[in-house]
N, C-alpha and C positions, 0 to 999 in steps of 0.2 A: 568477844573472847578471843584470846591469841593461843598459839601453840601450847604454852605452858598450862593454860587453863583447861584445855580440852585434855591434854595428858593427865592432869591431876584428877579430872573427873572420871576418866576411865580407870585409873588407878584405884580410885575410891569405889566405884560402883561395879567394876567388871572382875569377874573372876580372872586370876592371873595365869590363864592357860596358853597364852601367847607371848612372844618376845618380839614384838615388831620394831621396825626402825622407828626413831623418835620424830616423826613428822606426822601432820595431820592433813590429809588431802581433801579437796572440796569440790574439784572439777577434773574432767578428762575429756579429751578429744583424740581420736586415733591413738597414736603411740605415746602420746604426751598427757601429763597430769600437773595440777597446780595446787599447792598447799594454801592453807588459810593465810599465809603471810604474803601471798602472791608469787612464790618462788616456782619455777617450771622445771620439770623432771622428765627424762626420758624413762618410760616404764619398761623395765627389761625383765618383769616377772609375770606381767599380764594375768594376775590373780591365779597363778599356778596353772597357766595355759587355759584358763576360762575365757579370755578375752582375745582370742585369736583374730576376731574381726574388728578389733579396736574398741576403744571407749566411746560409748553412746553413738555407735554407727547410725548413720540417719535412717536407713531401711529397718533397723531393728527398733529404733525410738518410734517410728512411724507405725509400724505393726503393733507395738505395745499400746500406743496411745489410742489407735483405731479399735482395738479390741477391748480396752478398759471401758469405752463409751458403750460397748455392745453387751458383753457378758464376760465374767471373769472366772466363774466356778460353778459347777453343776454337780460335783462328785460323780462317782461312777454309777449312782443309781440312775442316771439318765444319761442319754447321749448328748454330745455337742457337735457342732458343725465344723470343729478345728481339729479334733483328736484324729478322726479317720483319715483326713487328708495329709496331716502331719506323719502318721504311721506309715501311709502309703508311700509317700515321698522318702521317708528314712529307709524303708525296706528296698525302694527301687535304687537308692544311692549305694546301699551296702550288699545287696544280693541276698538278703535273708527273706524267708517267707513270712515271719512274724515279728513283732516288736512288742514288748510290754513296758509301758511308760511309767516312770517314778520321778521323784524329785532330786534328791542328793545322789552322788556318785555311790556313797556307802550303801544307801538304799538298793540301788541297782546291783551291787555286789552281793547284798544279802539275797535279793531275788535270784541271782544266779546259783547261789549256794543251795537254796531250796529246790530250784528247777533240777539241777544235776544229781542232788540226793535222791529226789522223787524218781527221776529217770533210772537211777541205779537200782532202785527197788522194783519199780514197775516194768521196766524194759530189760535191763541187764539181768535182773534176778538176784541182786545181792541181798542176803538175809536182812530182815528188818533191824534198823538201828546200827548197822555194822559198815555203812558206807564210808569211804575214805576219800578225801580230796588232797592230792599232792599240791604243795606250794613251795615258794623259793625263799631262801635266805634273803635278808634285806629288802623284803617285799614292803610295799605300802599299798593297802586296798582300802583304807578306811579307818574309822575310829569307833565302831561299834564293839560291843563286848565280845561277840563272836569273832569279828575280824581281828581285833587285837590279841585274841587266844593264840593265832598262829604268826603273830608278828615276833620277830627276833630282835626288835629294838626295845630295849629295857624300859626306857622312859614311857613308851606307849602302853604297857601293860602291867607295870609294877603297881602291886596292891590292888588291881582291879579283878582278881579271881574270885570264885572258881571259874575255870575257863571252859569253853566249849570243846568237847573232844572230837576226834574224827578227822584230824589234819596231820599230814606228814610233811616235814620240812626238808628240803634238799638244797644243795648249792646252785645258785643261779648260773646259767649258761653251761651245765654239764648234762648232756644227754645220757651218758653212761649211768649217772645217779638216778635219772628219771627211770630208766629201764630196770634198775635194781630195786626202786622203791615200789613199783606197781605190784599189786596182789589181785587176787580174785575179787576183792571187796573194793578196789579202786573205781570211783565213779568218774573222777575228773582230775585234770592237771590244770590249775589257774596260774596265769603267769602274765606279767608285763613285758610286752615285746621290747621295751627299753625300760630301765628303772630310773624314773625321774626323780622321786623323793628320795630314793636310795642313794643319790649322787650322780645322776646322768650316766648310769653304767650301761654301755652298749654291750650286748652279748657277742660271741663270736658269730661270723658269717655263717649263715645257713642253720643256725640253732633252732629257730622257730620251725623251719621246714622239717628237720630231723626229728624234733619233738612231735610234730604233727604225724609223722609216719609211724612212731613208737606208739602213739596214743590210738591210732587207727588199727594197727596190728593187734593191739590188745583191747580193743572195744572200750576204750577210754575217752571221755569227751575232752577236747582242748578248748580251754576258756581263756580268751585274751581280754585282759583289762586294759582297754584303750581309752581310759577316762582323761588321762593326761596326754597321751601320745597320739590319740586319734584327732580327726578332723583337721588334718593339714599340717599339725605341729612339726612333724619329723621330715616333711618334704614329700609325703605321700598322703593320700586321704587318710589312711590308716596305716600305722607303722607295720602291721603284719604283712602288708603288701611288700615290704622290703625283701621278703623271703618267698614271696608268691603264695602265701597261706590264707586260706579263708578258715578262721576257727570254727568250731562247731557252735561255740556261744561266744558273742561279743558284748562287751559292756561299754557303754558311751555315757558321757556326761560333760560337765564343764563347758567347753566350748558349743555344745549343742544348743545353748540359748545365747551364746555370744556374751555371756556375763549379765545379761539382762534380768534373768529370772532362774531359778533352779529347775532344771530339766535333765533328766537321765532316762536311760533306756537299756534294757536287756534284749539283745537280739539273737534269734535262732530259728531254724526251720521247725516244720510241724511235728517231726518225730521228737524233738525235746519239748517245745512249748505245749503240746497237746496234754502234757502231765498236769497242767492247770485247769480245774473247773470252777464254776461259779462258787465264790465264797473262800476259795483256797487260799487266796493272796490278794493284797489290794492296798490302796492309798487314797485318802479323801481328795488330795491334791494332784495325784498321778493322772497325766492326761487332761489337766484342766485346760479350758479354752484359751486363757491368756498365755500360759506356757507353751501350748501348742502353736499358737499363731506366731508367737516370737521365734520358736524353734524352725518353723517353716521359713521364716525370713533368714534365720541364721544359716540355714542350710544353702539357701540361694546365694547368699553373699559368698560362702566359701567356694561355690561352683563358678558363679558369674565372674568373680574377681580373681579366679585361678589362684587361690591363696596357697594350696599345697606346693604348686609349682614356684610360687614366689618364695616360699620358705626354704625349698631346696636350693635355689640360686643364691639367696642371701646367706643362708646358713653355711653353704660351702665356702664362700667368699669371707664371710666373718670369721670362722674358724681358721682359716688360712691366715688371716690378719692377726689374729690372737696369738697364733704359734709363732709368727714371725717377730713378735715383741721380745721374745727371748728373755722373759723375766726371770730374775734369780729366785723368785718366789714360787714359781710355777712348775709343778711336776709333770702336768698333762693337760692337755685341752682335748675334749672328746665330746661327742654328741651326734645327732643327725637332725638336718634341717635347722630350725630355729630353737632347738632345745640343746643348749650347749653348757657344758660343765667346765669351769677352770678349776682344776685341782691345786690346792695350795700345799706346798711342802711343809711337813710337821715342824720342822726346825724354824719355819717363818711364822708359826703360831696358827691360829684358827682363821677360817674365812670371814668370821663376823667383823673384825676390824676393817678388813678391805672392803666390805659392804658399807660400813659406815663412812669410810673415806670417799668412796664412790657417791654416796648420797650428798656430801658436802659439795661435790663437783657437778651435781645435777643428773645423777644416773641412779635409778632404783633397782638393785639387783637383791637377792637373798641368798644367804647361805643354806646349804643343806648337808646333813651328815657332817658337820664340824668342819670339814676341809674343803668344801666344794662351793665356789661362787657360781650361781646358775644365772645365765643369760637366756632369757625366754620372752622377748619382746612380743607385742602383738604382731601377727603376720602382715599387717597393712603397713608396718614400719617401713620408711623410705630409706634406700641406701645412704643417701645423703646424712640422715639422722646417725646411722650406724657409723658412717665415716666421722661425723663430729664426735661421737662418743669415744672413738679409738684413742684420741690424744689423751683425755683424762683418765681412761683406762690404763694406758701406758704410764702416765704419771704415777698412779696409784701402785701398779704392779712392778714398776722399776725403782721404787723406793730402796735406798741402798741399806737402810736400817729397818728393823722389824716395824711394821704397821702397829699402831696402838691407838 
């Protein structure tokens, strides 16, 4: 089968809920991938930051193969010899007392929502079924019915109602709006330290620290969704560290397993996590030995290979180089670490044609929020690879006519 055959097959048998670039990948190594025609591409998306450790990292492959030969699933009806060490190592890395393992990022967000609501009732004393959670405009926390209930992106929730109540939406990066939105029934403020899917939007310096102070003074839990921004992506192990903040609750996923297997977790101290008792919440696959073994290896790679430090150095350099291109189509280059957004001017069209043009030159990037080309390669990417990429990026962004 060739590319045309594969695309036709997907078109025939898959729901049309994605708009991928028209290529079919079959192999990956480090920051590079190959399609079924043998063409080589620099991956500048890293599966939405799930592959921070690079494609098929040998340590993760070995961990997966070794564990597959031993034991893959027990459910939480029994203990296994990988989950405890995994949660121990994750808590040591993050500084939290407890972790609750799940699979997808959306599951971890749902877990956090349940936890902070129950905390609101049982600890803060909010009247039953009156708990409120404050969230931000332009947020992206997943695709479940409850999560899209508080999305401000019309395409995420159109005709999926009725929606889950209990959420108050405020502008992103606005501490005064947060203060004004808090009521006696506010249990938590859930926020992305940097909005990735929303267009790589970096909040004002000190925003998260100020938000943490407001939450603390009002007995409100600060919940940081670090699913995309965490685990080295923004040049710190967690993006919250840019403001010196340890959130009350942190949500992690994606790179927690280096793209090898779905693993996510909610992290908190005992005062929050103790609201769960046996039977209150769970997942058949959450904490399974295969996922836990892979995640342990993924965490070791992040630390041993100093990937957050690598992201910081390469990201600062790469953003400067992109800004120096001085493209007539670019309104702004923004980001932190190796989460970089190139904002396309509206008069130059949308970001999609630029991504398609980059694909033809061997670079895989993806548009987000219509106007932004996101560059977020695996953190193992070599500086020489990014230097190579700058020339075709410059050619695409310097086109004198509108890209089509």
